C-alpha positions, 0 to 999 in steps of 0.5 A: 481500463478497469483499474483507473475507473477502480482506484484512480477516482473514475479517471480522475486521479494519478498513478506513480510508477515505480522501479522495483528493481532499484536498489534506492527504492530499498524502503518501497521494495521492503513494505511491498508484496503482491495481493494473495486472491483466494474464495475462501474465508481467513480464519485468525481466531487462533492467531488471536487467541494467542496473540491476546494469551500472550498480551495478558500473561506479559502483562502479568508479569510485568505488573509483578515486576512493579512495571507501571508502563507495560510495552507489548512487544509482539510483532503477530499483531503487525503482520496479522495486519500487513497479512489481512491488507493483502488479501483479496477475492479471487474474482479481483485477481486480474489486477494482479494488484501489489500493495504497499503496506507500512504504518504510519510509525514506520521510520521516514512516515508519512513518507518514504523514499522512493525513485519514480520512473513516471507519472500517468494522469488520468484524463479527468484529471483538473488542471490545476492537478495537472499543473501541480503533477507537472512540477513535481515531476520536473522537479523527480525527474521524471517524465510525466503521460496524460492518459486518454481514451481514444473513443475513435477506436474500439479496442483498449 
């Protein structure tokens, strides 16, 4: 319930479920990583210093070759960004979250090919959005479920 409140705009949103073992979901699988939970701040000073040193040396090298356009090919900054996007404080550990991180210039962006298993709609999702999601689910051949909170029961 709390994840729906946090991530689905207080039950107004929706959730798409994917089978991460489905071979046709390779693009999604390749950029989805588990969140790492910690109570310590991560010090990336060493990584950033090495990156800046590399960039300055590479700039100098390319300028000395007469290049007018400097191309920096260092994936360290990309991996550092992905690492930082996948770290959360330990008190969120109950979520057991996975996150898909893909750059907007990645192949296929801003969307990626993936086969959904089902679509779950929040209890407070607008009727217009439910209708749109029904059409999408139908086009995908995926079942759609509308989640409801049963007030007659004290359990979740």
